N, C-alpha and C positions, 0 to 999 in steps of 0.2 A: 410416633412422635406426638407429644402433647404440647399444645400451645397455651400459654397463660397470658391473659391481658389484664393489666391492673389499671383501674381508672381511679385517679385521685380527684377528690372533690375539693374545691377551694372557692371561697366567695369571690364574686366578681368585684373587682376594685377598679374604680375609674382612675385612670392615670392623669396626673396633673398636666395641664397644658404646658407647652414648652416655656412659656413666659407667664409667670404668675402676676395677675393684676396687683398693683400696689394700692395701699390706702385702707379705707374703712368700708364697712358694709353700710350701704345707703338704703337698702330695701331687702326684705325677706318675704318671699311669696311661696305659697303651697298650692299645688295643683293636684286634683284627684282625691280630695278628702271627702268622699261620698258618705262614709259611715263613721268617720272619726272627727272629733271636735278639734278645731284649729287651736284652741287654747291648750289642750292636752299636748298636741304635737309641738307647739312652741316651747312648752315646758321640757319636753323630751330632747329636742335638738339643741337647746341652750345657745342658739345663735341669734343675735339681735342687732338691730340698727345701732350703729356707733361702735360695734366691735371691730377690732383690727382684722383685716382680711388675712386668713391663713388657711391654706388647703388642708392642713392636718386637722383643724377644727371642724371643717365641713365633712371630712372623711369620718371623723369620730361621731358627728351628728348622724350620718347615714347608718353607721354601725349601731348606734343607740336605737334608732327607729326600727331596724330589723330585729334587734333583740327583744323588742316589745311583743313580737309575735303577731302584731296587728297588720303587718304589711308583707305582701308576697315579694315585693321589690321596692327599692328606694334608691334614688340618685339625686344629683343636683346639677345645676348649670349656672354659670356666671355670665353676666353681661355688664357692660359699662352702665352705670346709673348716674343719677344726678348727684355729683359730688362724691362718688365712690363706686362700689361694686354692688350690683343687684344680684341676689342669690335666689334661685328658684329651685325648690325641692319638688 
């Protein structure tokens, strides 16, 4: 008898929180940019203060970061901010 195991690779996708914060993005922060310029990363993510908060936009930003090939991993976190949502990549 021969056994075959198939392993499927899929990107890790962060599931949205049960309740999505409402409002606008009040702050965008980047952690761990040791060898990459923050201006470059801001251009890639296209998420900025004043944007409407949408999980789909943040997921797309993470996908764009990974497609650059400069990052082994990328994710984001959200926190309540002054007058909106603070996003940390």
